[in-house]
VEXKEBA-133580 format. One record per atom (N, C-alpha, C): residue number from 1; residue in one letter; z, y, x. Coordinates in Angstrom, 3 decimals, m for minus. Atoms other than C-alpha are relative to their C-alpha. Example, Ala and Ser with C-alpha at 12.3 -4.5 7.8 and 13.67 -1.06 7.14 Angstrom:
2
[1, a, [0.000, m1.190, 0.890]]
[1, a, [7.800, m4.500, 12.300]]
[1, a, [0.000, 1.200, 0.900]]
[2, s, [m0.060, m1.190, m0.820]]
[2, s, [7.140, m1.060, 13.670]]
[2, s, [0.730, 1.090, m0.770]]
***
This chain:
83
[1, m, [0.771, m1.186, m0.324]]
[1, m, [m4.102, m3.163, m0.536]]
[1, m, [m0.787, m0.261, 1.281]]
[2, q, [0.875, 0.238, m1.141]]
[2, q, [m7.055, m3.486, 1.826]]
[2, q, [0.088, 1.169, 0.987]]
[3, p, [0.006, m1.094, m0.978]]
[3, p, [m7.091, m1.507, 5.100]]
[3, p, [m1.260, 0.849, m0.127]]
[4, e, [1.138, m0.904, 0.045]]
[4, e, [m9.366, 1.499, 5.279]]
[4, e, [m1.071, m0.478, 0.986]]
[5, p, [1.086, 0.411, m0.897]]
[5, p, [m12.809, 0.808, 6.833]]
[5, p, [0.129, 0.652, 1.375]]
[6, g, [m0.022, m0.511, m1.366]]
[6, g, [m12.952, 1.196, 10.603]]
[6, g, [1.336, m0.103, 0.694]]
[7, t, [m1.311, 0.123, m0.631]]
[7, t, [m9.211, 0.739, 11.164]]
[7, t, [0.077, m1.300, 0.784]]
[8, l, [m0.178, 1.203, m0.801]]
[8, l, [m8.002, m1.842, 13.655]]
[8, l, [0.230, m1.216, m0.891]]
[9, e, [m0.248, 1.108, 0.924]]
[9, e, [m6.713, m4.022, 10.773]]
[9, e, [m1.287, m0.467, m0.675]]
[10, a, [1.257, 0.355, 0.658]]
[10, a, [m10.105, m3.906, 9.019]]
[10, a, [m0.920, m0.746, 0.962]]
[11, r, [0.857, 0.659, m0.992]]
[11, r, [m11.939, m4.861, 12.204]]
[11, r, [0.508, m1.394, 0.335]]
[12, l, [m0.556, 1.316, m0.329]]
[12, l, [m9.574, m7.704, 13.059]]
[12, l, [m0.087, m0.952, m1.173]]
[13, g, [0.089, 0.840, 1.186]]
[13, g, [m9.533, m8.990, 9.492]]
[13, g, [m1.396, m0.559, m0.206]]
[14, g, [1.368, 0.480, 0.112]]
[14, g, [m13.295, m9.338, 9.664]]
[14, g, [m0.326, m1.104, 0.985]]
[15, i, [0.226, 1.022, m1.029]]
[15, i, [m12.990, m11.651, 12.684]]
[15, i, [0.627, m1.329, m0.396]]
[16, g, [m0.683, 1.235, 0.342]]
[16, g, [m10.447, m14.157, 11.456]]
[16, g, [1.324, 0.241, m0.691]]
[17, r, [m1.269, m0.110, 0.746]]
[17, r, [m7.299, m14.862, 9.449]]
[17, r, [1.207, 0.095, 0.907]]
[18, a, [m1.104, m0.043, m0.954]]
[18, a, [m5.036, m15.373, 12.472]]
[18, a, [m0.596, 0.074, 1.406]]
[19, l, [0.548, m0.217, m1.331]]
[19, l, [m5.764, m14.091, 15.966]]
[19, l, [1.120, 0.200, 1.011]]
[20, f, [m0.910, m0.201, m1.120]]
[20, f, [m3.927, m14.177, 19.305]]
[20, f, [m0.849, 0.636, 1.094]]
[21, i, [0.926, m0.777, m0.811]]
[21, i, [m5.537, m11.459, 21.419]]
[21, i, [0.692, 0.547, 1.252]]
[22, p, [m0.537, m0.624, m1.216]]
[22, p, [m4.819, m10.627, 25.087]]
[22, p, [m0.564, 1.420, 0.129]]
[23, t, [0.474, m1.385, m0.097]]
[23, t, [m5.011, m6.815, 25.237]]
[23, t, [0.106, 0.532, 1.420]]
[24, h, [m0.181, m0.418, m1.404]]
[24, h, [m3.867, m6.454, 28.873]]
[24, h, [0.227, 1.506, 0.109]]
[25, l, [m0.324, m1.427, 0.027]]
[25, l, [m2.526, m2.978, 28.043]]
[25, l, [m1.244, 0.879, m0.090]]
[26, g, [1.211, m0.784, 0.203]]
[26, g, [m6.036, m1.839, 27.137]]
[26, g, [m0.917, 0.089, 1.202]]
[27, r, [0.870, m0.051, m1.178]]
[27, r, [m7.464, m2.332, 30.635]]
[27, r, [m1.363, m0.618, m0.335]]
[28, g, [1.345, 0.488, 0.250]]
[28, g, [m11.225, m2.784, 30.485]]
[28, g, [m0.597, 0.493, m1.309]]
[29, l, [0.503, m0.553, 1.255]]
[29, l, [m11.534, m1.042, 27.120]]
[29, l, [m0.272, 1.488, 0.174]]
[30, s, [0.350, m1.410, m0.082]]
[30, s, [m13.161, 2.348, 26.738]]
[30, s, [1.077, 0.854, m0.677]]
[31, a, [m1.021, m0.885, 0.573]]
[31, a, [m10.514, 5.060, 26.219]]
[31, a, [m0.557, 0.776, m1.181]]
[32, a, [0.615, m0.743, 1.107]]
[32, a, [m12.949, 6.957, 24.002]]
[32, a, [m0.112, m0.875, m1.244]]
[33, e, [0.129, 0.911, 1.141]]
[33, e, [m13.581, 3.907, 21.807]]
[33, e, [1.366, m0.295, m0.627]]
[34, i, [m1.356, 0.247, 0.512]]
[34, i, [m9.844, 3.156, 21.520]]
[34, i, [0.496, 1.231, m0.761]]
[35, g, [m0.465, m1.236, 0.627]]
[35, g, [m9.072, 6.800, 20.713]]
[35, g, [m0.704, 0.335, m1.303]]
[36, a, [0.766, m0.289, 1.212]]
[36, a, [m11.746, 6.890, 18.009]]
[36, a, [0.395, m0.879, m1.182]]
[37, l, [m0.419, 0.873, 1.100]]
[37, l, [m10.098, 4.114, 15.958]]
[37, l, [0.895, 0.763, m0.973]]
[38, p, [m0.888, m0.649, 0.971]]
[38, p, [m8.660, 5.550, 12.734]]
[38, p, [1.248, m0.855, m0.229]]
[39, t, [m1.252, 0.695, 0.276]]
[39, t, [m5.068, 4.631, 11.868]]
[39, t, [0.122, m0.237, m1.496]]
[40, r, [m0.187, 0.339, 1.414]]
[40, r, [m4.390, 2.837, 8.594]]
[40, r, [1.148, 0.831, m0.579]]
[41, s, [m1.015, m0.842, 0.636]]
[41, s, [m2.329, 4.829, 6.101]]
[41, s, [1.324, m0.722, m0.227]]
[42, g, [m1.243, 0.738, 0.205]]
[42, g, [0.258, 2.045, 5.672]]
[42, g, [m0.042, m0.813, m1.267]]
[43, s, [m0.095, 0.842, 1.189]]
[43, s, [1.471, m0.054, 2.796]]
[43, s, [1.068, 0.547, m0.934]]
[44, a, [m0.954, m0.500, 0.987]]
[44, a, [3.082, 1.352, m0.320]]
[44, a, [0.879, m1.129, m0.534]]
[45, l, [m0.753, 1.128, 0.537]]
[45, l, [4.229, m2.147, m1.328]]
[45, l, [1.006, m0.575, 0.995]]
[46, n, [m0.881, 0.564, m1.012]]
[46, n, [5.929, m3.042, 1.964]]
[46, n, [0.478, 1.102, 0.935]]
[47, p, [m0.500, m1.083, m0.839]]
[47, p, [8.112, m0.332, 3.524]]
[47, p, [0.303, m0.443, 1.433]]
[48, t, [m0.254, 0.483, m1.358]]
[48, t, [8.669, m2.556, 6.591]]
[48, t, [m1.296, m0.200, 0.783]]
[49, y, [1.299, 0.179, m0.649]]
[49, y, [4.933, m2.638, 7.405]]
[49, y, [m0.128, 0.904, 1.211]]
[50, w, [0.198, m0.747, m1.232]]
[50, w, [4.151, m1.550, 10.951]]
[50, w, [m1.496, 0.224, 0.185]]
[51, v, [1.406, m0.349, m0.075]]
[51, v, [0.798, 0.264, 11.179]]
[51, v, [m0.517, m0.192, 1.429]]
[52, l, [0.662, 0.092, m1.293]]
[52, l, [m1.542, m0.655, 14.034]]
[52, l, [m0.735, 1.306, 0.240]]
[53, s, [0.658, m1.252, m0.364]]
[53, s, [m2.816, 2.413, 15.850]]
[53, s, [m0.815, m0.244, 1.271]]
[54, p, [0.708, 0.180, m1.264]]
[54, p, [m5.114, 2.961, 18.825]]
[54, p, [0.945, m0.338, 1.157]]
[55, n, [m0.968, 0.297, m1.061]]
[55, n, [m1.983, 2.869, 21.025]]
[55, n, [0.438, m1.451, 0.007]]
[56, t, [m0.371, 1.402, 0.051]]
[56, t, [m1.336, m0.678, 19.870]]
[56, t, [m0.728, m0.784, 1.083]]
[57, l, [0.778, 0.721, m1.003]]
[57, l, [m4.085, m1.857, 22.212]]
[57, l, [0.420, 0.329, 1.421]]
[58, t, [m0.373, m0.409, m1.349]]
[58, t, [m2.713, 0.047, 25.207]]
[58, t, [1.489, m0.155, 0.297]]
[59, d, [m1.450, 0.087, m0.180]]
[59, d, [1.033, m0.429, 24.663]]
[59, d, [0.524, m1.424, 0.136]]
[60, v, [m0.452, 1.392, m0.040]]
[60, v, [1.173, m4.242, 24.583]]
[60, v, [m0.969, m0.854, 0.812]]
[61, d, [0.845, 0.944, m0.734]]
[61, d, [m0.151, m7.176, 26.628]]
[61, d, [m0.725, m0.965, m0.927]]
[62, w, [0.560, 0.955, 0.966]]
[62, w, [m0.811, m9.408, 23.598]]
[62, w, [0.179, 0.547, m1.398]]
[63, l, [m0.082, m0.396, 1.397]]
[63, l, [m1.481, m8.796, 19.939]]
[63, l, [m0.212, m1.241, m0.853]]
[64, i, [0.147, 1.090, 0.960]]
[64, i, [m0.898, m11.388, 17.235]]
[64, i, [m0.303, 0.645, m1.337]]
[65, f, [0.434, m0.591, 1.264]]
[65, f, [m2.742, m10.547, 14.033]]
[65, f, [m0.091, m1.081, m1.059]]
[66, l, [0.094, 0.872, 1.173]]
[66, l, [m2.235, m12.293, 10.705]]
[66, l, [m0.585, 0.827, m1.127]]
[67, e, [0.673, m0.771, 1.043]]
[67, e, [m4.592, m11.156, 7.974]]
[67, e, [0.898, 0.204, m1.221]]
[68, s, [m0.935, m0.150, 1.115]]
[68, s, [m1.960, m11.803, 5.305]]
[68, s, [1.173, m0.941, 0.194]]
[69, t, [m1.214, 0.815, m0.009]]
[69, t, [1.528, m13.193, 4.906]]
[69, t, [0.660, 0.141, m1.359]]
[70, s, [m0.775, m0.175, 1.223]]
[70, s, [3.921, m13.711, 2.083]]
[70, s, [1.402, 0.449, 0.389]]
[71, y, [m1.345, m0.511, m0.239]]
[71, y, [7.273, m11.974, 1.865]]
[71, y, [0.730, m0.020, m1.332]]
[72, p, [m0.689, 0.107, 1.290]]
[72, p, [9.737, m12.896, m0.859]]
[72, p, [0.743, 1.285, m0.361]]
[73, r, [m0.713, m1.198, 0.469]]
[73, r, [10.987, m9.969, m2.901]]
[73, r, [1.502, m0.250, 0.051]]
[74, g, [m1.447, 0.111, m0.097]]
[74, g, [14.672, m9.333, m2.325]]
[74, g, [0.477, m0.555, 1.327]]
[75, a, [m0.383, 0.513, m1.314]]
[75, a, [14.609, m10.793, 1.196]]
[75, a, [0.537, 1.158, 0.847]]
[76, p, [m0.520, m1.068, m0.857]]
[76, p, [16.456, m8.873, 3.941]]
[76, p, [m1.135, 0.809, 0.624]]
[77, s, [0.992, m0.882, m0.587]]
[77, s, [14.563, m5.919, 5.355]]
[77, s, [m0.350, m0.439, 1.412]]
[78, l, [0.434, 0.346, m1.345]]
[78, l, [12.500, m6.706, 8.435]]
[78, l, [0.227, 1.135, 0.984]]
[79, s, [m0.149, m1.150, m0.878]]
[79, s, [13.063, m3.204, 9.806]]
[79, s, [1.295, m0.035, 0.818]]
[80, n, [m1.265, 0.097, m0.735]]
[80, n, [16.599, m4.128, 10.939]]
[80, n, [0.054, m1.234, 0.887]]
[81, w, [0.019, 1.235, m0.782]]
[81, w, [15.564, m7.378, 12.642]]
[81, w, [m0.030, 0.318, 1.471]]
[82, k, [m0.095, m0.274, m1.421]]
[82, k, [16.499, m7.408, 16.329]]
[82, k, [m0.698, m1.055, 0.850]]
[83, g, [0.725, 1.053, m0.704]]
[83, g, [14.669, m10.646, 17.266]]
[83, g, [0.757, m0.523, 1.126]]
***
């Protein structure tokens, strides 16, 4: 399922397949522009999917974006992973 147009995922996916982006907690970015980003609705196929929102840019120092990954069916849920 493709992300809705204008969402952070759609914009990043148009740049590259894998990105390592320093966000610096959103410093230097326009608060109005960040706040205007629509949030993706999520993924019906992957209940462990974590939606990127405008706060994603202001809540973290770095963002790693992978346009797609594979996840084997029946694998342990990622939502319980403690890293």
